[in-house]
Every structure is written in C-alpha cells, then in structure tokens.
OpenMM code with the backbone's topology and positions (N, CA, C; nanometers):
from openmm import Vec3, app, unit

residues = "UNK UNK UNK UNK UNK UNK UNK UNK UNK UNK UNK UNK UNK UNK UNK UNK UNK UNK UNK UNK UNK UNK UNK UNK UNK UNK UNK UNK UNK UNK UNK UNK UNK UNK UNK UNK UNK UNK UNK UNK UNK UNK UNK UNK UNK UNK UNK UNK UNK UNK UNK UNK UNK UNK UNK UNK UNK UNK UNK UNK UNK UNK UNK UNK UNK UNK UNK UNK UNK UNK UNK UNK UNK UNK UNK UNK UNK UNK UNK UNK UNK UNK UNK UNK UNK UNK UNK UNK UNK UNK UNK UNK UNK UNK UNK UNK UNK UNK UNK UNK UNK UNK UNK UNK UNK UNK UNK UNK UNK UNK UNK UNK UNK UNK UNK UNK UNK UNK UNK UNK UNK UNK UNK UNK UNK UNK UNK UNK UNK UNK UNK UNK UNK UNK".split()
positions = [
    Vec3(2.5962, 0.4288, -2.9685),
    Vec3(2.5401, 0.4830, -2.8468),
    Vec3(2.3869, 0.4761, -2.8495),
    Vec3(2.3274, 0.5146, -2.9634),
    Vec3(2.1818, 0.5102, -2.9768),
    Vec3(2.1307, 0.3671, -2.9699),
    Vec3(2.2062, 0.2750, -3.0271),
    Vec3(2.1668, 0.1337, -3.0225),
    Vec3(2.1703, 0.0826, -2.8788),
    Vec3(2.2661, 0.1306, -2.8020),
    Vec3(2.2759, 0.0913, -2.6623),
    Vec3(2.1555, 0.1405, -2.5829),
    Vec3(2.1141, 0.2659, -2.6076),
    Vec3(1.9968, 0.3213, -2.5404),
    Vec3(1.8701, 0.2467, -2.5798),
    Vec3(1.8606, 0.2117, -2.7058),
    Vec3(1.7433, 0.1385, -2.7541),
    Vec3(1.7358, 0.0006, -2.6899),
    Vec3(1.8487, -0.0681, -2.6791),
    Vec3(1.8466, -0.2009, -2.6182),
    Vec3(1.8168, -0.1914, -2.4685),
    Vec3(1.8652, -0.0844, -2.4026),
    Vec3(1.8344, -0.0644, -2.2609),
    Vec3(1.6852, -0.0384, -2.2434),
    Vec3(1.6277, 0.0422, -2.3326),
    Vec3(1.4848, 0.0696, -2.3284),
    Vec3(1.4049, -0.0591, -2.3493),
    Vec3(1.4455, -0.1396, -2.4484),
    Vec3(1.3765, -0.2662, -2.4762),
    Vec3(1.3823, -0.3594, -2.3559),
    Vec3(1.4956, -0.3617, -2.2892),
    Vec3(1.5133, -0.4457, -2.1701),
    Vec3(1.4181, -0.4000, -2.0604),
    Vec3(1.4131, -0.2685, -2.0349),
    Vec3(1.3234, -0.2161, -1.9316),
    Vec3(1.1779, -0.2415, -1.9676),
    Vec3(1.1444, -0.2236, -2.0940),
    Vec3(1.0074, -0.2461, -2.1397),
    Vec3(0.9676, -0.3918, -2.1201),
    Vec3(1.0577, -0.4826, -2.1485),
    Vec3(1.0296, -0.6258, -2.1310),
    Vec3(0.9941, -0.6556, -1.9851),
    Vec3(1.0733, -0.6017, -1.8923),
    Vec3(1.0457, -0.6251, -1.7505),
    Vec3(0.9164, -0.5561, -1.7065),
    Vec3(0.8917, -0.4359, -1.7564),
    Vec3(0.7696, -0.3636, -1.7196),
    Vec3(0.6464, -0.4404, -1.7658),
    Vec3(0.6492, -0.4931, -1.8881),
    Vec3(0.5351, -0.5689, -1.9397),
    Vec3(0.5132, -0.6972, -1.8605),
    Vec3(0.6215, -0.7669, -1.8305),
    Vec3(0.6095, -0.8902, -1.7525),
    Vec3(0.5578, -0.8598, -1.6117),
    Vec3(0.6082, -0.7530, -1.5515),
    Vec3(0.5659, -0.7117, -1.4175),
    Vec3(0.4169, -0.6775, -1.4174),
    Vec3(0.3735, -0.5973, -1.5143),
    Vec3(0.2331, -0.5580, -1.5227),
    Vec3(0.1416, -0.6783, -1.5471),
    Vec3(0.1899, -0.7771, -1.6208),
    Vec3(0.1072, -0.8944, -1.6496),
    Vec3(0.0756, -0.9752, -1.5237),
    Vec3(0.1564, -0.9585, -1.4188),
    Vec3(0.1318, -1.0289, -1.2923),
    Vec3(0.0297, -0.9571, -1.2046),
    Vec3(-0.0124, -0.8373, -1.2451),
    Vec3(-0.1129, -0.7625, -1.1691),
    Vec3(-0.0651, -0.7157, -1.0333),
    Vec3(0.0499, -0.6489, -1.0260),
    Vec3(0.0987, -0.6028, -0.8952),
    Vec3(0.0035, -0.4983, -0.8361),
    Vec3(-0.0059, -0.4921, -0.7039),
    Vec3(-0.0980, -0.3962, -0.6424),
    Vec3(-0.0429, -0.2539, -0.6496),
    Vec3(-0.1333, -0.1577, -0.6419),
    Vec3(-0.0928, -0.0182, -0.6316),
    Vec3(-0.0907, 0.0190, -0.4839),
    Vec3(-0.0244, 0.1299, -0.4535),
    Vec3(-0.0209, 0.1782, -0.3157),
    Vec3(-0.0418, 0.3281, -0.3173),
    Vec3(-0.1451, 0.3732, -0.2457),
    Vec3(-0.1792, 0.5151, -0.2437),
    Vec3(-0.1153, 0.5887, -0.1270),
    Vec3(-0.0621, 0.5152, -0.0318),
    Vec3(0.0019, 0.5774, 0.0835),
    Vec3(-0.0985, 0.6071, 0.1931),
    Vec3(-0.0680, 0.5657, 0.3115),
    Vec3(-0.1449, 0.5999, 0.4305),
    Vec3(-0.0576, 0.5736, 0.5522),
    Vec3(-0.1112, 0.5946, 0.6701),
    Vec3(-0.0306, 0.5803, 0.7908),
    Vec3(-0.0268, 0.4373, 0.8439),
    Vec3(-0.0933, 0.3448, 0.7778),
    Vec3(-0.0949, 0.2056, 0.8217),
    Vec3(0.0280, 0.1331, 0.7672),
    Vec3(0.1311, 0.1159, 0.8521),
    Vec3(0.2553, 0.0552, 0.8038),
    Vec3(0.2366, -0.0918, 0.7693),
    Vec3(0.1376, -0.1576, 0.8262),
    Vec3(0.1133, -0.2985, 0.7923),
    Vec3(0.0681, -0.3088, 0.6466),
    Vec3(-0.0178, -0.2155, 0.6046),
    Vec3(-0.0617, -0.2143, 0.4647),
    Vec3(0.0560, -0.1868, 0.3715),
    Vec3(0.1437, -0.0957, 0.4114),
    Vec3(0.2617, -0.0645, 0.3300),
    Vec3(0.3541, -0.1857, 0.3199),
    Vec3(0.3751, -0.2549, 0.4306),
    Vec3(0.4584, -0.3754, 0.4280),
    Vec3(0.3970, -0.4834, 0.3401),
    Vec3(0.2658, -0.4992, 0.3486),
    Vec3(0.1964, -0.5983, 0.2668),
    Vec3(0.2122, -0.5649, 0.1186),
    Vec3(0.1950, -0.4369, 0.0847),
    Vec3(0.2135, -0.3938, -0.0549),
    Vec3(0.3552, -0.4258, -0.1017),
    Vec3(0.4541, -0.3899, -0.0211),
    Vec3(0.5931, -0.4131, -0.0591),
    Vec3(0.6216, -0.5625, -0.0753),
    Vec3(0.5664, -0.6441, 0.0139),
    Vec3(0.5867, -0.7893, 0.0046),
    Vec3(0.5266, -0.8441, -0.1245),
    Vec3(0.4060, -0.7989, -0.1583),
    Vec3(0.3394, -0.8482, -0.2797),
    Vec3(0.4110, -0.8013, -0.4063),
    Vec3(0.4566, -0.6764, -0.4081),
    Vec3(0.5307, -0.6245, -0.5233),
    Vec3(0.6634, -0.6997, -0.5378),
    Vec3(0.7297, -0.7243, -0.4259),
    Vec3(0.8564, -0.7982, -0.4290),
    Vec3(0.8366, -0.9396, -0.4811),
    Vec3(0.7271, -1.0039, -0.4419),
    Vec3(0.6985, -1.1383, -0.4930),
    Vec3(0.6830, -1.1374, -0.6445),
    Vec3(0.6150, -1.0358, -0.6974),
    Vec3(0.5994, -1.0245, -0.8432),
    Vec3(0.7356, -1.0080, -0.9096),
    Vec3(0.8202, -0.9239, -0.8519),
    Vec3(0.9527, -0.9009, -0.9096),
    Vec3(1.0399, -1.0259, -0.9015),
    Vec3(1.0297, -1.0966, -0.7899),
    Vec3(1.1068, -1.2206, -0.7754),
    Vec3(1.0626, -1.3251, -0.8772),
    Vec3(0.9338, -1.3278, -0.9072),
    Vec3(0.8800, -1.4281, -0.9999),
    Vec3(0.9371, -1.4127, -1.1401),
    Vec3(0.9709, -1.2898, -1.1782),
    Vec3(1.0245, -1.2676, -1.3132),
    Vec3(1.1714, -1.2267, -1.3103),
    Vec3(1.2366, -1.2428, -1.1966),
    Vec3(1.3803, -1.2154, -1.1809),
    Vec3(1.4199, -1.0746, -1.2260),
    Vec3(1.3492, -0.9744, -1.1742),
    Vec3(1.3815, -0.8351, -1.2068),
    Vec3(1.5181, -0.8006, -1.1463),
    Vec3(1.6075, -0.7448, -1.2263),
    Vec3(1.7382, -0.7057, -1.1735),
    Vec3(1.7246, -0.5977, -1.0652),
    Vec3(1.8160, -0.5964, -0.9731),
    Vec3(1.8124, -0.5035, -0.8605),
    Vec3(1.8006, -0.3591, -0.9075),
    Vec3(1.8724, -0.3226, -1.0130),
    Vec3(1.8743, -0.1827, -1.0559),
    Vec3(1.7412, -0.1353, -1.1145),
    Vec3(1.6483, -0.2267, -1.1442),
    Vec3(1.5175, -0.1870, -1.1976),
    Vec3(1.4046, -0.1955, -1.0949),
    Vec3(1.4300, -0.2521, -0.9798),
    Vec3(1.3235, -0.2781, -0.8828),
    Vec3(1.2575, -0.1515, -0.8293),
    Vec3(1.3349, -0.0519, -0.7963),
    Vec3(1.2765, 0.0713, -0.7427),
    Vec3(1.1916, 0.1404, -0.8487),
    Vec3(1.2393, 0.1399, -0.9723),
    Vec3(1.1648, 0.2018, -1.0815),
    Vec3(1.0297, 0.1340, -1.0993),
    Vec3(1.0283, 0.0007, -1.0994),
    Vec3(0.9021, -0.0720, -1.1168),
    Vec3(0.8095, -0.0510, -0.9977),
    Vec3(0.8639, -0.0551, -0.8760),
    Vec3(0.7811, -0.0344, -0.7568),
    Vec3(0.7227, 0.1068, -0.7565),
    Vec3(0.8042, 0.2060, -0.7918),
    Vec3(0.7570, 0.3451, -0.7936),
    Vec3(0.6460, 0.3644, -0.8954),
    Vec3(0.6463, 0.2860, -1.0008),
    Vec3(0.5423, 0.2944, -1.1021),
    Vec3(0.4063, 0.2556, -1.0441),
    Vec3(0.4047, 0.1786, -0.9366),
    Vec3(0.2800, 0.1324, -0.8770),
    Vec3(0.2291, 0.2251, -0.7667),
    Vec3(0.2992, 0.3355, -0.7416),
    Vec3(0.2534, 0.4317, -0.6413),
    Vec3(0.1458, 0.5212, -0.7011),
    Vec3(0.0438, 0.5490, -0.6230),
    Vec3(-0.0641, 0.6376, -0.6661),
    Vec3(-0.0925, 0.7372, -0.5535),
    Vec3(-0.1735, 0.8351, -0.5818),
    Vec3(-0.2206, 0.9278, -0.4787),
    Vec3(-0.1091, 0.9938, -0.4010),
    Vec3(-0.1252, 0.9948, -0.2698),
    Vec3(-0.0294, 1.0616, -0.1814),
    Vec3(0.1095, 0.9985, -0.1888),
    Vec3(0.1172, 0.8679, -0.2062),
    Vec3(0.2477, 0.8020, -0.2173),
    Vec3(0.3228, 0.8500, -0.3412),
    Vec3(0.2522, 0.8666, -0.4515),
    Vec3(0.3146, 0.9158, -0.5741),
    Vec3(0.3582, 1.0613, -0.5576),
    Vec3(0.2752, 1.1422, -0.4914),
    Vec3(0.3132, 1.2816, -0.4668),
    Vec3(0.4363, 1.2889, -0.3775),
    Vec3(0.4435, 1.2025, -0.2762),
    Vec3(0.5607, 1.1974, -0.1884),
    Vec3(0.6853, 1.1631, -0.2695),
    Vec3(0.6753, 1.0626, -0.3554),
    Vec3(0.7897, 1.0210, -0.4378),
    Vec3(0.8370, 1.1376, -0.5251),
    Vec3(0.7443, 1.2098, -0.5835),
    Vec3(0.7810, 1.3236, -0.6686),
    Vec3(0.8460, 1.4360, -0.5871),
    Vec3(0.7968, 1.4585, -0.4650),
    Vec3(0.8605, 1.5589, -0.3783),
    Vec3(1.0029, 1.5177, -0.3440),
    Vec3(1.0224, 1.3891, -0.3165),
    Vec3(1.1568, 1.3388, -0.2854),
    Vec3(1.2501, 1.3581, -0.4042),
    Vec3(1.2026, 1.3273, -0.5240),
    Vec3(1.2844, 1.3453, -0.6438),
    Vec3(1.3198, 1.4920, -0.6631),
    Vec3(1.2233, 1.5808, -0.6385),
    Vec3(1.2476, 1.7238, -0.6535),
    Vec3(1.3497, 1.7716, -0.5514),
    Vec3(1.3364, 1.7275, -0.4267),
    Vec3(1.4322, 1.7717, -0.3251),
    Vec3(1.5707, 1.7151, -0.3530),
    Vec3(1.5793, 1.5925, -0.4055),
    Vec3(1.7098, 1.5355, -0.4431),
    Vec3(1.7736, 1.6158, -0.5547),
    Vec3(1.6925, 1.6559, -0.6546),
    Vec3(1.7479, 1.7289, -0.7683),
    Vec3(1.7881, 1.8698, -0.7275),
    Vec3(1.7123, 1.9330, -0.6384),
    Vec3(1.7492, 2.0667, -0.5922),
    Vec3(1.8766, 2.0620, -0.5107),
    Vec3(1.8921, 1.9577, -0.4300),
    Vec3(2.0131, 1.9442, -0.3500),
    Vec3(2.1354, 1.9206, -0.4375),
    Vec3(2.1163, 1.8528, -0.5501),
    Vec3(2.2290, 1.8258, -0.6388),
    Vec3(2.2535, 1.9390, -0.7363),
    Vec3(2.1622, 2.0383, -0.7408),
    Vec3(2.1794, 2.1531, -0.8285),
    Vec3(2.1519, 2.1238, -0.9737),
    Vec3(2.0640, 2.0300, -1.0035),
    Vec3(2.0372, 1.9930, -1.1427),
    Vec3(1.9228, 2.0721, -1.2033),
    Vec3(1.8727, 2.1740, -1.1328),
    Vec3(1.7704, 2.2600, -1.1893),
    Vec3(1.6370, 2.1929, -1.2121),
    Vec3(1.5964, 2.1023, -1.1239),
    Vec3(1.4659, 2.0399, -1.1356),
    Vec3(1.4660, 1.9068, -1.2075),
    Vec3(1.5749, 1.8743, -1.2755),
    Vec3(1.5825, 1.7444, -1.3413),
    Vec3(1.6432, 1.6443, -1.2445),
    Vec3(1.5890, 1.5241, -1.2444),
    Vec3(1.6411, 1.4210, -1.1574),
    Vec3(1.7570, 1.3532, -1.2268),
    Vec3(1.8739, 1.3668, -1.1678),
    Vec3(1.9922, 1.3034, -1.2257),
    Vec3(2.0638, 1.2301, -1.1144),
    Vec3(2.0394, 1.1035, -1.1078),
    Vec3(2.1043, 1.0229, -1.0050),
    Vec3(2.2048, 0.9314, -1.0707),
    Vec3(2.3233, 0.9304, -1.0164),
    Vec3(2.4212, 0.8350, -1.0658),
    Vec3(2.3890, 0.6990, -1.0071),
    Vec3(2.4417, 0.5957, -1.0678),
    Vec3(2.4116, 0.4615, -1.0187),
    Vec3(2.4597, 0.4430, -0.8764),
    Vec3(2.5774, 0.4937, -0.8439),
    Vec3(2.6296, 0.4726, -0.7093),
    Vec3(2.5468, 0.5470, -0.6057),
    Vec3(2.5081, 0.6728, -0.6339),
    Vec3(2.4303, 0.7465, -0.5342),
    Vec3(2.2892, 0.6926, -0.5242),
    Vec3(2.2304, 0.6506, -0.6358),
    Vec3(2.0936, 0.6011, -0.6298),
    Vec3(2.0881, 0.4695, -0.5538),
    Vec3(2.1872, 0.3876, -0.5672),
    Vec3(2.1864, 0.2615, -0.4925),
    Vec3(2.1965, 0.2878, -0.3432),
    Vec3(2.2825, 0.3803, -0.3027),
    Vec3(2.2959, 0.4066, -0.1604),
    Vec3(2.1684, 0.4675, -0.1045),
    Vec3(2.0966, 0.5494, -0.1822),
    Vec3(1.9728, 0.6087, -0.1346),
    Vec3(1.8564, 0.5108, -0.1396),
    Vec3(1.8559, 0.4209, -0.2355),
    Vec3(1.7428, 0.3305, -0.2524),
    Vec3(1.7403, 0.2188, -0.1504),
    Vec3(1.8535, 0.1739, -0.1082),
    Vec3(1.8598, 0.0536, -0.0269),
    Vec3(1.9124, 0.0826, 0.1127),
    Vec3(1.8635, 0.1886, 0.1721),
    Vec3(1.9001, 0.2177, 0.3097),
    Vec3(1.8371, 0.1122, 0.3987),
    Vec3(1.9030, 0.0789, 0.5106),
    Vec3(1.8447, -0.0217, 0.5993),
    Vec3(1.7170, 0.0311, 0.6646),
    Vec3(1.6308, -0.0616, 0.7030),
    Vec3(1.5096, -0.0242, 0.7735),
    Vec3(1.5471, 0.0400, 0.9061),
    Vec3(1.4658, 0.1344, 0.9504),
    Vec3(1.4825, 0.1947, 1.0821),
    Vec3(1.3523, 0.1786, 1.1590),
    Vec3(1.3653, 0.1422, 1.2837),
    Vec3(1.2503, 0.1201, 1.3699),
    Vec3(1.1982, 0.2546, 1.4198),
    Vec3(1.0679, 0.2765, 1.4090),
    Vec3(1.0074, 0.3993, 1.4588),
    Vec3(0.9933, 0.3968, 1.6111),
    Vec3(1.0060, 0.2793, 1.6725),
    Vec3(0.9915, 0.2706, 1.8172),
    Vec3(1.1227, 0.3009, 1.8882),
    Vec3(1.2309, 0.2297, 1.8495),
    Vec3(1.3587, 0.2466, 1.9202),
    Vec3(1.4610, 0.3279, 1.8413),
    Vec3(1.4339, 0.3498, 1.7114),
    Vec3(1.5239, 0.4301, 1.6300),
    Vec3(1.6446, 0.3555, 1.5757),
    Vec3(1.6563, 0.2280, 1.6039),
    Vec3(1.7708, 0.1502, 1.5571),
    Vec3(1.7463, 0.0960, 1.4168),
    Vec3(1.8548, 0.0736, 1.3442),
    Vec3(1.8468, 0.0205, 1.2084),
    Vec3(1.8372, -0.1319, 1.2117),
    Vec3(1.7832, -0.1882, 1.1032),
    Vec3(1.7842, -0.3323, 1.0857),
    Vec3(1.6528, -0.4023, 1.1103),
    Vec3(1.5547, -0.3310, 1.1621),
    Vec3(1.4230, -0.3914, 1.1834),
    Vec3(1.3185, -0.2810, 1.1806),
    Vec3(1.1919, -0.3223, 1.1783),
    Vec3(1.0820, -0.2269, 1.1797),
    Vec3(1.0090, -0.2378, 1.3121),
    Vec3(0.9192, -0.1427, 1.3369),
    Vec3(0.8512, -0.1335, 1.4652),
    Vec3(0.7813, -0.2632, 1.5047),
    Vec3(0.7151, -0.3267, 1.4088),
    Vec3(0.6415, -0.4497, 1.4397),
    Vec3(0.7332, -0.5593, 1.4922),
    Vec3(0.8598, -0.5611, 1.4464),
    Vec3(0.9541, -0.6653, 1.4868),
    Vec3(1.0547, -0.6167, 1.5897),
    Vec3(1.0295, -0.5041, 1.6526),
    Vec3(1.1232, -0.4440, 1.7468),
    Vec3(1.1457, -0.5343, 1.8680),
    Vec3(1.2725, -0.5590, 1.9032),
    Vec3(1.2997, -0.6378, 2.0240),
    Vec3(1.2421, -0.5718, 2.1492),
    Vec3(1.2228, -0.4405, 2.1456),
    Vec3(1.1655, -0.3693, 2.2586),
    Vec3(1.0185, -0.4014, 2.2820),
    Vec3(0.9546, -0.4693, 2.1872),
    Vec3(0.8139, -0.5070, 2.2039),
    Vec3(0.7972, -0.6255, 2.2975),
    Vec3(0.9023, -0.7018, 2.3150),
    Vec3(0.8930, -0.8207, 2.4007),
    Vec3(0.8935, -0.7789, 2.5468),
    Vec3(0.8025, -0.8366, 2.6232),
    Vec3(0.8019, -0.8091, 2.7665),
    Vec3(0.8964, -0.9083, 2.8327),
    Vec3(0.9571, -0.8696, 2.9455),
    Vec3(1.0499, -0.9619, 3.0139),
    Vec3(0.9847, -1.0945, 3.0499),
    Vec3(0.8548, -1.0934, 3.0802),
    Vec3(0.7879, -1.2174, 3.1190),
    Vec3(0.7662, -1.3108, 3.0007),
    Vec3(0.7699, -1.2593, 2.8755),
    Vec3(0.7465, -1.3461, 2.7606),
    Vec3(0.8634, -1.4400, 2.7351),
    Vec3(0.9823, -1.4057, 2.7857),
    Vec3(1.0981, -1.4924, 2.7711),
    Vec3(1.1051, -1.5966, 2.8833),
    Vec3(1.0232, -1.5828, 2.9852),
    Vec3(1.0244, -1.6725, 3.0990),
    Vec3(0.9134, -1.7755, 3.0823),
    Vec3(0.9483, -1.8991, 3.0894),
    Vec3(0.8470, -2.0030, 3.0660),
    Vec3(0.7908, -2.0604, 3.1950),
    Vec3(0.8111, -1.9937, 3.3059),
    Vec3(0.7498, -2.0388, 3.4327),
    Vec3(0.8223, -2.1575, 3.4946),
    Vec3(0.9437, -2.1862, 3.4497),
    Vec3(1.0189, -2.2954, 3.5100),
    Vec3(0.9891, -2.4309, 3.4516),
    Vec3(0.9100, -2.4377, 3.3492),
    Vec3(0.8752, -2.5663, 3.2890),
    Vec3(0.9538, -2.5922, 3.1652),
] * unit.nanometer
topology = app.Topology()
chain = topology.addChain("A")
for resn in residues:
    res = topology.addResidue(resn, chain)
    for name in ("N", "CA", "C"):
        topology.addAtom(name, app.Element.getBySymbol(name[0]), res)
C-alpha cells in the first residue's frame, strides 16, 4: 500500500515538474472573463504538450491560482467539505470530483449550458445572417 502511494506521488511529481518547466501562467482572478479564458487556454496548452492525464488537470491548474482566485478555490473546497460532513478536510471521491470538475460551461447571458457569453447565439443580430440578397 505504501509503495502504491509512493509511486502515485512520484507520478504526480513528474507531471508537476514537467508542467512547471513550461512556465504556465498564474491567474489571480478578476471580472474579465476574456483574461480567464486566455489563462485557461494557455494552461491547457501546457498540459496538452506533456499529455497530463485528465484526473490531474484540475490539480495542476489550481496550483497556478493566486490571490483572489486561490482564495475562491479554498472557499469552494471548504464549502464542499462542510457539505459532506468531513470536518474541514477535503475528501472527494473520484466519481464526485469528476462530476464537479467537468461541469459544462454555462452562458451568463442566456443561462444555457454548452457555451459562454462571448459565443452566445443570442449575440447575433438577425441582420447579420442576411447577406442582402447577394
């Protein structure tokens, strides 16, 4: 059992070192969703470059949060642990953590899942689909 934990730790450490060597950006959190999307895109590119397994991606991305974003993440972990009754310790099972980590995007404009505000179909004006008969 201890050998299994050690090999799991070594595996995570290997990915963390490779990820850090690519110089992923940090994110402090702000209300500019374009900056947040850019950060996520750049972090994802780093993870794709070294083939980070899905189950480690959130952990590595969360490591790059600073400031208000890091405080938000810690509040979320605390509220998750209080809801589960774990007395302040974060204990997420693999099945529950996957369902919470990979929720679909929700649009802040129309409230529908599957896209973000910038790509909302509601942003298109009726005249933009009309080419003037040409």
